[in-house]
C-alpha positions in Angstrom: 0.0 0.0 0.0 2.8 2.5 0.9 4.4 1.9 -2.5 1.3 3.3 -4.1 1.8 6.6 -2.2 5.2 7.0 -3.8 3.9 6.4 -7.3 1.0 8.7 -6.7 3.4 11.3 -5.4 5.1 11.6 -8.8 2.2 13.5 -10.4 1.8 15.5 -7.2 5.5 16.5 -7.4 5.1 17.6 -11.1 2.0 19.6 -10.2 3.7 21.2 -7.2 6.8 22.0 -9.2 4.7 23.6 -11.9 2.7 25.6 -9.3 5.9 26.9 -7.7 7.2 28.1 -11.1 9.8 25.4 -11.4 9.3 24.7 -15.1 9.3 28.5 -15.8 12.5 29.0 -13.8 14.2 26.0 -15.4 14.2 27.9 -18.7 16.7 30.5 -17.3 18.3 28.1 -14.8 18.8 24.7 -16.4 20.4 23.3 -13.2 16.8 23.2 -11.7 16.2 20.1 -13.7 18.5 18.3 -11.3 16.3 18.5 -8.2 13.2 18.0 -10.3 14.5 14.7 -11.8 16.2 13.5 -8.6 12.9 13.9 -6.7 11.1 11.8 -9.3 13.9 9.2 -9.2 13.7 8.9 -5.4 9.9 8.5 -5.5 10.2 5.8 -8.1 13.0 3.9 -6.3 11.1 4.2 -2.9 7.9 3.0 -4.7 9.8 0.1 -6.3 11.4 -0.9 -3.0 8.0 -0.8 -1.4 6.6 -2.9 -4.1 9.4 -5.5 -3.8 9.6 -5.5 0.0 6.1 -5.4 1.3 6.7 -6.4 4.9 5.6 -4.2 7.8 7.7 -4.5 11.0 6.5 -4.7 14.5 5.5 -1.5 16.3 9.0 -1.0 17.9 10.7 -1.3 14.5 8.3 1.0 12.6 8.5 3.6 15.4 12.3 3.5 15.3 12.3 4.4 11.6 11.0 7.9 12.4 14.5 8.8 13.8 15.8 8.8 10.3 13.0 11.1 9.0 13.6 13.4 12.0 17.3 13.7 11.4 16.9 14.4 7.7 14.1 16.9 8.3 16.3 18.7 10.9 19.0 18.8 8.2 16.5 20.3 5.8 15.3 22.9 8.2 18.9 23.9 9.1 19.8 24.1 5.4 16.7 26.2 4.6 17.2 28.5 7.5 20.9 29.0 6.6 19.9 29.8 3.0 17.4 32.4 4.2 20.0 33.9 6.6 22.6 34.1 3.9 20.2 35.4 1.3 18.9 38.1 3.8 22.4 39.3 4.5 23.8 39.2 1.0 20.7 40.6 -0.7 20.1 43.1 2.0 23.6 44.6 1.7 23.9 44.4 -2.1 21.1 43.5 -4.5 18.2 44.6 -2.4 15.7 42.0 -3.7 15.3 38.3 -3.3 14.4 36.2 -6.3 10.7 35.2 -6.2 11.6 31.6 -7.2 13.9 31.3 -4.2 11.2 32.5 -1.9 8.6 30.1 -3.4 10.8 27.1 -3.0 11.9 28.0 0.5 8.3 28.6 1.7 7.2 25.3 0.1 10.0 23.5 1.8 9.2 25.0 5.2 5.5 24.1 4.8 6.4 20.5 3.9 8.9 20.1 6.7 7.0 21.8 9.4 3.5 21.1 8.3 3.7 17.5 7.2 6.9 16.0 8.6 7.0 17.6 12.1 3.5 17.2 13.5 2.8 14.3 15.7 0.1 11.8 15.0 -0.6 9.4 17.8 -0.9 6.0 16.4 -2.2 3.1 18.5 0.5 0.7 19.4 -1.6 -2.2 18.1 -1.4 -0.8 14.5 2.1 -0.9 13.2 0.6 -0.6 9.7 -0.3 3.0 10.5 3.2 3.7 11.6 4.4 2.3 8.3 1.9 4.4 6.3 2.7 7.6 8.3 6.4 7.0 7.8 6.0 6.8 4.0 3.8 10.0 3.9 6.4 11.9 6.0 9.2 10.6 3.9 7.5 11.8 0.7 7.0 15.3 2.3 10.6 15.4 3.5 12.0 14.5 0.1 9.8 17.1 -1.5 11.1 19.7 0.9 14.8 18.7 0.5 14.6 19.0 -3.2 12.8 22.3 -3.0 15.7 23.5 -0.7 18.2 22.4 -3.4 16.2 24.3 -6.0 16.1 27.4 -3.8 19.9 27.2 -3.3 20.4 26.8 -7.1 18.2 29.9 -7.8 20.0 31.9 -5.1 23.5 31.0 -6.3 22.6 31.6 -10.0 21.2 35.1 -9.0 24.3 35.9 -7.0 26.4 34.9 -9.9 24.5 37.1 -12.3 24.9 40.0 -9.9 28.6 39.2 -9.1 29.8 42.1 -11.3 27.8 44.5 -9.1 29.6 43.2 -6.0 33.1 42.9 -7.5 33.3 46.0 -9.5 33.7 48.3 -6.5 30.2 49.4 -5.8 29.0 49.9 -2.3 26.1 48.2 -0.6 23.9 51.1 -1.8 25.0 50.8 -5.4 27.2 54.0 -5.4 30.6 53.8 -7.1 33.6 54.1 -4.9 36.0 56.9 -5.8 39.4 55.9 -6.9 40.9 57.2 -3.6 38.6 55.0 -1.6 39.6 52.0 -3.7 43.3 52.7 -3.2 42.9 53.3 0.5 41.0 50.0 0.8 43.8 48.1 -0.9 46.5 49.7 1.3 44.6 49.0 4.5 
């Protein structure tokens, strides 16, 4: 049953990617195809594994699997938070605007991580099948979020690269040119 969720998540991923502007952004940032394709690959592999290995463990085993989801979700939250902090500092001091695609991907990742992966659902101990099902739902949400974070980082880095001349050519954080004396004194000091 859980393998069906992974296969059903493939069209959901495509719809969500489209609604976040992923296909549109991929035209100017071809690297965005990487997280898009990898997410589908992970869904298909997880679905295939679920189809091949259909056993449900006992309650203790199924409950212990949530530690892996928790650690990966924490990694995702840390990465997304770090990206937002870096973007806020860099963009706040130089470019003055965040790319909309970056914001869409980060917001979607936080919603998936905090809204689907983090909440607690109390499952009766007598029903390890529900632990199994919940684990697969949360894994799908976590994988979506991790690949949205990758997409956000790609968008941010591409945008910073495009604006690198602005930063490197000697303009200040407000966009004003440095005078030649300021540039010389900066090099000497």
